[in-house]
Every structure is written in C-alpha cells, then in structure tokens.
N, C-alpha and C positions, 0 to 999 in steps of 0.2 A: 337555477343557472345550469346549463348543460356544460359538458367538459370542454367543448370547443370554445364556448364563451369564456370559460376559465383560462384557457390557453391564450385567448385573444387579450385578456387583461395583462398577462405577463408580457406579451409582445408589445403592447402599447407603451410599456415602460422600458423599451429596449435601450434607448440612449442612457437612461439612468443606470441600468445594469452595467453597461459597458464602462461608464465613468467610474462606477464603484469598483469594478475589477481593476481598473488602472490605479485607483487610489490604494487598493489592497496590496497590489504588487509593489507599489512605491514605498510601502512601509516594510523595511527590511526585517526578516525574521529567520536568519540562518541558524542552524543547529548542528554542531556547536557554533557559538556559545549558547544559543537557545533563548535569548531575550525576544519574546514575541509580544510584548506589551503594546507597542504602537499598532501592530497589525491586528491584534485582538480588539483594540479600541475601535478600529474601522468597522469591525463586525458588530460589536456591542452598540455602537452609536447608531448604526443602521437599524438594528432590531428595535432599539428604543424609539426611533423615529416612526417605526411601523406599529408601535404599541405592543410589542412583544416583550414580556417579562424575561429577564435573563439573570441567572445566578453565576457567580464566579467561584470556582473551586480551584484553589492554587496550593497544592501540597509542597511546591518548591518556592513559594513566595510570589509576590505581585508581578515579577518580571516574566513569569511563565504561567499565565492563567489558563484554566480550562473554562470555557463558557458552556453552560447547559440551560436547557429550557424544556418544558413539556406541557402538554395540555390534553384535556379530555374532549372527545368529540361529542357534539350535540348538546352538551350541557352549558357551554360557555365558561366552564371552569378553566382557570389558567394552569392548574397543577394537577397532575395525575393522582388518582386515589392510591396508586401503588406506592407513592412516596410516603404516605402516612400509615401504611399497613392495612388499609381497608381493601375489600375485595373489588375486583373489576372484571367485567365481562367484555368480550370483544377483543380483537387483536391489538397488540401494541407494536408499532413500527418505530424503530430507532434509526435516525439519520445521523451519519457520522462523517467527520472530516478533520484534517489536521492543519494547524496554522503554521507550524515550523517547516522550513525548507532546507534543501541542501546548501552548504556554505559555498562561497564564491572563491575561485582562485584569483586572488588580487593581482597576480602578475599578468592576468589576461583581461583585466577590467577595461583597458583601453581598446580592446579588440571588438567589443560589442558595437553593433552597427548604429545604435540609436541612444547614445548618451549614457552608457554604462549598464550594469546589471539590475539597477532598480529604477529604470526610466519609466516603465509602464507605457512606452511609446505605442501609439495606435497608428498603424499604417493603412488602416481601412479594412484590413483582412485579419490581421493578427495583433495581439497585445504582447509586447516584448518585456522580458524581465525574469530574473531568477525566481523559480517557484511558481511561475504562471501555470505550467503544466502539472507539476508535482508539488502540492496539488491545490494551489490557491483558486484556480478556476473551479475545481470540483467542490471545494469547501464553500466557496461563495455561492455556487449553484445550489447546494443543499440549504444554505442559509436563506437565500432568496425564496426558494420553493417552500421552505418551512414558514416563512412570514406570510406568504399568500394563503397557505393552508390554515394557519392560525387565525387569520382575519375572517376565514369562512368556516371555522370549526363547527358552527351550528348546522352546517349543511353536509357534514361528513358522516352522517348516519347517527344513530342513537347510542351506539356503543363503540368502544375502541379508544385508542389514544396514540399520540405521536410525541416522540422525544427527539431532541437535537443535542448532539455532543460534539463540540468543537474543541479539539485538544491541542496542547502545546508541546507534547513530547511523543513524536512518532519516529522521526528520523534517527533517534538514538535508542530505540527499542520499545518505547511506550510505557515504561515502568510508572511514570507519573502522569500519563495521559489516559488513554482508553483502558489500559490494564488496571490502573489505579481506580477509576470509576467503577469498573466491574467488580473489583475485589472489595471495595468499601461500601457500595450500595447496589448490590446485584439486583435486588427486587425492582429498583427504579430504572436501571440502565440496561439490563439484559434484553428485555422485550421478547417478542415472539418471532420477529424477523427483523433483520437489519439491512439497510441499503447504504452504499458508500459511493462516492464519485471520484475515486482514484483514477488516474489515466489508464484506461483500458481499451479505448477505441469504440466508436459508436457502432461498430459491427459486432460487438461482443458483449455478453454478460458473463462476468467471471464468477464461477461457482466453486473454485478451489484454487489453491496455490501451493507452490513448493515450500518445503521447510528448509532450514539452514542448519548445517553442522560445521562449525568453524573450529579448526584444530591447529594448535601450535606444536610443531615438531622441532626437536632439538637434536642435532647431530654432534657428537663429540669424538674427535680423533686425536692422534699425536700431531703436534705442529712442529715443523722443521723448516730448514732453508729450502727455497724453491727448487734447487738443483737436486735435492735428495729424495726424489720420488720413489726410490727403492725402499725408503724407510717408512713412508706413510702415504696412503692414498689421498688423505686430506678430506676435511669435512665437506667441502663443496662438491667434490666428485661423488662422495657417498650420497649427498643430498640429491644430486642429479639422478642417481639410480633409484632413490626413494621416490622421487617425483614420478618417474616412469612407472613404478609399481602402483602408485596411487591412481594414476590415470586408468588403470585396468578396472577400477571400480565402475567406470562408465559402461563397460561391456560385460563384466562378470556378474553383476548383481541385477536381478530382476525384481521389481516391486510386486507385492501381492495385491493385485488390482481387482476390484469389483468387475465382473464380466460386462455389466451394463455400461460402465464407464469406458471400457476398452472398445466395445461396439460403437458407442457414441463418438469416440475420438477417431475411429477408423473412417468415419464418413468423409468423403472427398470435400463436401461443402465445409465441414468443420475444419479440416486440415487446411483448406484454402484460407479461411479466415485467420487461423493461427499464424500462418506464414505472412499473410497480408499485414497483420498488425505488428508482429514481433520479428519479422524478417525471415527470408527464405531459410528453411532448415529448422525453424522453431518447432514445427509439428513433429519432427523426428526425435526431439529431445524432451518435449513437454512431459512425457510420462516416463522418462529415464533419469537416473542420477547423473549429475555433471560435476566435474572437478575443476576448480580454478585455483591456481597457485598465485595467490595475491602478492606475497612478499617473500623475498629470500635475502638474508643478510649473513655474509660470511667473509672472513678475511679482512686484513688491515693494510696489506701491501702486496703488489703484484708478484714480487719474487719471494714470497713466503707461502708455505703450505699451511692453510688455516686449520686451527684446531677446533673450530666451532662454527656451525652454520644453523641459523634459525629459519624455518620455513613455515609460512602460514597458508593453510589450505581452506578454501571455502567450498564445501560440498553441498550441493543442492539436492534435497530429498523430495522426490516426486510423491504424489498421492500413493499410498500403499507401501511406503518404505519407512522403517523406523531407524533411528540412530543406532540402536543396539545391533541391528544386522550389519551395518557398516562398520561399527567398531569391532565386531567379532571378525569381520573380513580383514580389517587392518591388523588385528592381533595375530590371526592365523596365517594370513597370506602375505601381507605387505611387509611385516617385520621379520618374516621368516628369511633366514639367510644372512641377516646382519648379526654380528657378534653381540653377546650379552652386554647391555648398557651403552652400546654405540648410538642407538636411536631411541628416544623417548618422546612421548607426546602428552599434551594436556588439552582437554576440551574447553573452549571458551564458552562457558555455560550461559553467560548473560547474552551472548550473541547467537545462541543456538535455539531453534524452535522447531517443533515437528511440523510436517505438512498438515494442511487442513482442507476439508471440502464439505459440501452439503449437497442435498439432492438436486439433480439436474432438472427434475420435473416438478419442483415445488411451485405452488401457485404464483409466488412472486416472480418467478422466471417468466411465466406466461404474461403476467401483468406488465412487467417491465418491457418485455419484447413487444407487446401490443402498443404500449405507450410510445416506445421509440419508433415503431413503424408509422404510427399516426403523425409523429412530429417530423421524422426524417425521410419517410418513404421507404426505408429499408428495415427489415426485421433482423435484429441481431441474434446471433447463435451463442449458446452456452459453451464456454471453454474454460480451462484452468489457466492460471497465470504462472509465469516463470519467476516473478518477483514476489515480495511479501508486502502485505498491508495490515492495517489494524483489524481487518475482518477476521483474522485468525483468532483473536481473543474471544469473539462471540462464538465462532465455530467450536472452539475448545469447550465451551459451555453448552454445546448442543443447540445453539441458536443459529438457524440458517442465515447466512450473510452473503450478499451479492454486490458486485461492483458494476456500475455503468458510468463511464466517464469519457473525457476527451481523448484524442489520440496521444499515445505516449512518445511520438516520434522524436521530439526534441528535448525530452525531459533530462537526458543524461548529457546534453551538449555542453561543452566547455563554455561556449559563448552563444548568444542569440537564442536562448530558450524562448519559445513563443507559443502562444495558444491561439487557436482559431476562434474568432469571435462567434461565428455561426455555430461551431460545435459547443462552445460554452453555453450559448442560449438554448441550444437543443437539449443539453443536459438539465438545465433549469426546468424546462417544460416537461421533459420526460420524467424526472423525479417527482415533480408536483402532480402530474397526471397519474403516475403509478400509485402514489399514496392515496389520491382521491379515489381511484378505481378500486384499490384493494380494500378500502374502508367503505366502499359502496356509496360514495358521495352523490348527492342529488343537486 
C-alpha cells in the first residue's frame, strides 16, 4: 500500500470521523473540576471497535483516566518491548493529546449560537462546542491516526514503535497526566520523538514555547480615612507604581538566544506566519518576555485608603530566558525604591515552568512539513508558541517534541468555540502520514 492509498482510506471514513468528533465534544470534560470519564469513554470505545488495545492509568481515580497504548512495528506485537525492559531498535514515536478542556462560563451558556457549549453542532463547515479547538479535535485526530497505523503496523517497517498517550490533566498543569506518565514509566513513554496536535495552525509546526513565571506580590501600607492622603499613599497607589516597574521587564531583559533561532525567526516568511496565526504583532514578542497583570485586589470601601493590595503577575519567558534572570531583575530593579517590607512576593511554583524548545531542523520537522504539504497543499514553517502545551515535559527530558494542529482562532472565545471540519481531517491525515513516513512504512 502506498501512502496515498493510506490517506484515501482515512478520507473514505470521513463521515464517521466527523460524527465521532461531535460525540467527543458532546461529552463534557471541563477542568476544573476535571471529570473526563465520559469523554474518555468515547475514545476508548472507538479504539476498542478498531481492535486497538488500551490501558487505563488513573492516578486520580476513575473520573480522571489517562488512556495509553503502544505497539511494535512489523512484528504484529501490541505492546512495545520497552515496557518490559527488553531492548528495541528503531525509532519510537509518541503521540499525545489531552481530554480535559477549559471550563465554561455558565452565565454565557445561553449566548452560544447552537444549543449551548456542549452541542457538537455541525453547520457543514465547523463543529461547535467547548474544547473542540483546545484540544478535542487534535486529541481525536491523534487517536484516529494511531488506530489506522496500528491496524497496518506490519507495514511500518521492521523496527520501531508507536505510543499513544491521552491524558486527563493538562489544563491544570499536567501533574497527573503527561508529567505523571513520564515520571513513573519514562522508558515506555518518553520515546525518541513526540508529536502533538494542540491548536497551532496548519501553517506552522511548533518547535518551542514560552515558559511561565507566575508571581503573587503583596503590598502593605498604613490604612486611613480616604481624606487623609497626607498620612498614607495607600497600597493601591503603591501597587500601581509596582506594576509600571514590572512592565519594564519587557524592554529591559534580553534572552540569551541561539543565533540560529534568531536568524530563523528574522525570516519575513516566518514572521508572517507567526502574525497570521497568533495575530498582528505576535512576531515582535515571540522571542521577548511579556508581563500580564492578571489580578489586583485592594481596598474594601471607596472612601478608605487601603492597607493591603495583592497583585498577580503572569510573566512569559521566551526561549533563552530563565526565571533566575527575571527574579534577580525584580530584586535589584523593581523592588528598589520601595521601603523595606512594603512589597513582598512569592513565586507560584506549581504554575511556573521554564521555556522549552527543540531543533528546528530535526527530521520530524521535515517529515511533518512534507506530510502537511501533501495533505493541504501548503508547507508549514517551524515557529515557537506563545502558550504552553504538554510538549514541554518531553523537551525537558531531551526528547524533541513538535505540534501540528488546527487553527487556534476561537479556542479562547467565551462563546462559539468551533473547529474547522476540513482542518480536523487534515490533521488526522498529516499525523498518520508523518508517522508512516518517519518509520519508513511500505
């Protein structure tokens, strides 16, 4: 079977794939609270129907299962020899996606165009529903691609293996999802290269992403009556000056970047793709730190000078910038000029992660790009991402990890999140074709 015939098999089942995506979106899995059991059942039932063995690993209990599977190429074995400690030759590709999605603002539920956030409505062009973009379309695309590869595993060459990891904890940090799998059985789930279908846009292959440094600042001053401004500046006014100094991080700190990445990102074609996917101006900040003041809480009454203000800052760390550099800047520059004890801070360690990236010229980049061009007619370019994905956990372990997925355009929408049907099917085909090509399928 040639690769085109393989893609034709996937296309022949187009209507079944679309119906399955609707069913997957119709199974709510918001995190928090994180109950993904019904959505996970949609995936496990599909895989069982395709004859694909699936294991459930649920460190948080049955309401939050991780579904995993793997197979050897060429031998017909359903389980990789890496899982029992034996040696294996050939490349091991890990396919990864998450089942949990952003929660829904219930006050906006009646504003969705087609029956609410879990309708799975098909208007002929898009499927509507919370999590369709981030990332049920991608997770299902990987699941479908894996099933087609599994059923033809004897044709994927004489060596190598493929693993599938579908996790239930990504939106709240990944502690019990991808991170858990890698920490508890790294030999089985690390692999040699990982691919993921998070929303990235068909024009791009994501080779890296920004890290996060989240900090809680507390400002303490004297609190008095609102008319007595001569006695106290007040915590809120001090906090406003603090915020202005924090914003200087964006211009004062320069990351230590690999010159090859700088050169790659200077390309007009690459910059155009970054702006096209993530909005005008994204290319200007993708390699720079950014500061978002997410919350500010101070004061209890308008005619009182507040004695306390709490500020939460979300600082995004580009490739080449560590948190230590930023924290030193805060200690030396931002806090300078404030009286001793007036401003303190604490790093939100559980929500802070370093940036990650892997080679722009890895073989998988070329294979994914070639597969995408064959499927869509357009060759995607390698770019870093502004947001974070589970790929970071593989990159932290030195495993190259890449993202190719649908457009992220509506993933943060309050209402009417919707995924393009054609893009969803293109991702299915691209991931299936890329794995086939990488393992030299015949």
